N, C-alpha and C positions, 0 to 999 in steps of 0.2 A: 495841389499834392503834397505840400510842406502841413496844410491843415490835417489831413489824413494819417501823415505821419507821425503826429503831435496827437491826434486822437487814439490813435494805433499804441503809443506808447504811454500815454494817462491809463488805457485798459489794462496795458501790461503791466503796470505796476500796480494798479487796484487789487489786480488776482492775485501777483504777487504776496501784497500786506496780508491779502484774505487769509491764503495759506498759512502763512506766519503765524498770524493770530489764533487760526484753527488749532496749529500745531502746539503753540502753549498750552492753550485752554486743553488740548490732549493732556496732556503732560501734569499738570494742576488735575484736572478731574482724576487721573489715574492715583495722585497722591492723597487727594483728599478720601478718595474712595477707597482707599485700602482698611478693611474694618479693624477696628483695636478694640480690644475687650481687656476691660481695666481694673483692678480691685485693689480699695483701699483697706488695710487692714490697722487697723486705728487700737493699738493700746489704751484702756481703760481701767487701768489697775489705780489701785491708789495713789502711787505714787506719780502717777500724771496727773494729781492733782497740786503739786507741789507749785509755790506761788515763786520761784525762779524767773517765772516767765511771765508777761503781763495778759490775762489774768493770770491764768496758772500753764502748765505745760500743753495740758491735752486741749483747750482753748486755743491756745496760740498756733495749732497745728491747724484747729477745724477752721479756725478763722482763714487761717492760707488756702486750706483747700476748699472753701466757699468764694473766693477768690478765683484761683485758677480753675471750676467748673466754669466760671462764666467763660473762658475763654476756648472751650472745648466744642466742637464741631462736630455734624452729623453723625460720622462715621465712628466717633468714640463713646463706647459704654461704659460705664462705671457702674460697678457694685461695691458695696462697702459692707463691713465686717468690724463689728468693736468685738475686743476678745481680749481677758486674764488669762483668770485658770482655763477658760474654756470660750469659746466662741459663740458669738450672736449674730445672726444676718440681719443687715438694718435694712439693705435696700436691695433688691436683686439687681442685675446689670439693666441698665437704662440708659438714654440718653436725654429725658426730661429734666431740664435743669434745675424746675422748682421742687421735683420732686426731690434731686439730689442735696439741694440748698435744705431742704427740711429733714432730711435723712440727717444730714451732718448736724445740724442744730442738737437733734433727739439724741445722739452720742454722750452728751457731756452729762448726762445722768447715769448713764450706763454702769460706772463703777456703784453703783446703789444696788445692782444686779447681779451682777458678776461676781464668780465666786474670785476668792484671793488669791494672787499669784500671778505668772506671766508663760503663759505656756505656745510656744511658736511652733510646736508641730502641729497643733490641735487647728491653731489659726489657720496655717501654711496648709494643712489638708483637706479644710472647708474652701479655701479659695481656689486651688486647682481642682476640686470637684465640681464646683462653680462655672470655672472653664473650660471645662474638659469638652470636647466635641463640639470647641465654638473655632469658626474660622478666622483665618486673618493672623496678627500678631498680639498676643496676649503678656500681661503684666502684671504685678504684686509690689504693689509699694506698702511697705511695713513700718509703721509711725510708732516707736517704744523708746522708754527711757530702761526696758531692762537689759539683765542680762543671761546669758546662754550657761548654765553648769557645766553641761558637755555636750557633743555630738551624739545622743542618742539613737536607737534604734527608729521610733518611732519619726523624730527629725530626718535620719538618714533616707528612712523611706517618704515621708514627703517630699524632700529634697530630688530625689532619684523621680520621683513623679512628673516634678515639676521640668526636670531638663528630660524626659521620655516625651512630655508634650509641648517640649519649646515655650515654656514660660519664663521669663526674663524678671525676677527679682530683684527690686530695688530696697534698699535697706536704709533707712533714715534714722538715726540714735538722736534720741531728743534729751540730752542731758548739759548744763551750765558747766563752764571751764571750771571756774574759781571755787566755786560754793553753791550747796543747794540748802536751799528751805523747805523739808519736808514734812508731810504727816506723821505727826508722833499720837497725836490719841484725837478724841471725840468728848466735848463739854456738854454738860446737861442739857444743852437745847441744840445737838446734835451739830455745832461747828466743829469744823478742824482746826486742831491746835498744831501749830507748825515750831519746828526747830531749824536751827542752822546746822549743817554739819558738811563734812568734805564732798565735794562733789567725786564722782565716780567718771575713771574714762572709759569712752566706748569699748564695749567686750570684741575681745580680736574674732572668737567666733561668729558674732552678731554679723561683721565685716565678711568674713567666709561664705555666708551664705549668697549674699549679690555677687562673689567671684565665681562662686559654681554653678552659677546660672545666668554667667554672663550681665551681670547686673552693675550698678556701681554703689557705692559705700557715700553717703554725705553725715556729716555730725552738725546737727544743730546744736553748739554750744552757746550762742545767743541769739537775740532778737533778729540780727542783722542776716544773720545764716537765714531764719527762717523768709525774712523778706525778700533774699536774692533767688529763693528756690523756684524753679520752671518746671511745672509739669511737662510743658511741650516740648523742653529742651530733652527730654527722656526718652520720648513716645517716637524713636526712629522707626 
């Protein structure tokens, strides 16, 4: 009789353990199956070639993002735009890590192709268009050292579209805290010549873009801030 009771106890314990395991698995499955569509807007203007970050501002961002995509999951698709005065689709939404890595590396020469300037409204407008109609959560990450002169109508319209489509925009300013080493001219061999200038603080309007869309603002003022950046921490 004691043996039968013991066997029944073991059987009940096994059933309880399996039930609990399945419950946890279902919870994790739901978490990782939620579709997430993410756009990287990478400023490729001439100023992003400044060498106050190693090896320069743009490359410091790109190298960090190449590390971050290694941690992405199957449900996370990423698209990439380069932008300055105009935006260029470098990679459509995909979860293929090799494709994304190759696309990120290709952005390092985009400053030679794009028109001078920093047009946030055009970049955001192109990103929201790519995210339109997508299921799940939608995010835009802007990496730039630029400032916004004013909240013009085009930028206002782009932000309203993002709000209507439930797109969260995270803004990351790439500006050194103390001084900058920015491109001044190009020599006869096509090499950039740099000069030391006072650094500019992040623009208030740049910060307001993220607040308007329930995103966050971060300031990459040194290589340490770039090192501590976590994409997954912002994908809630």
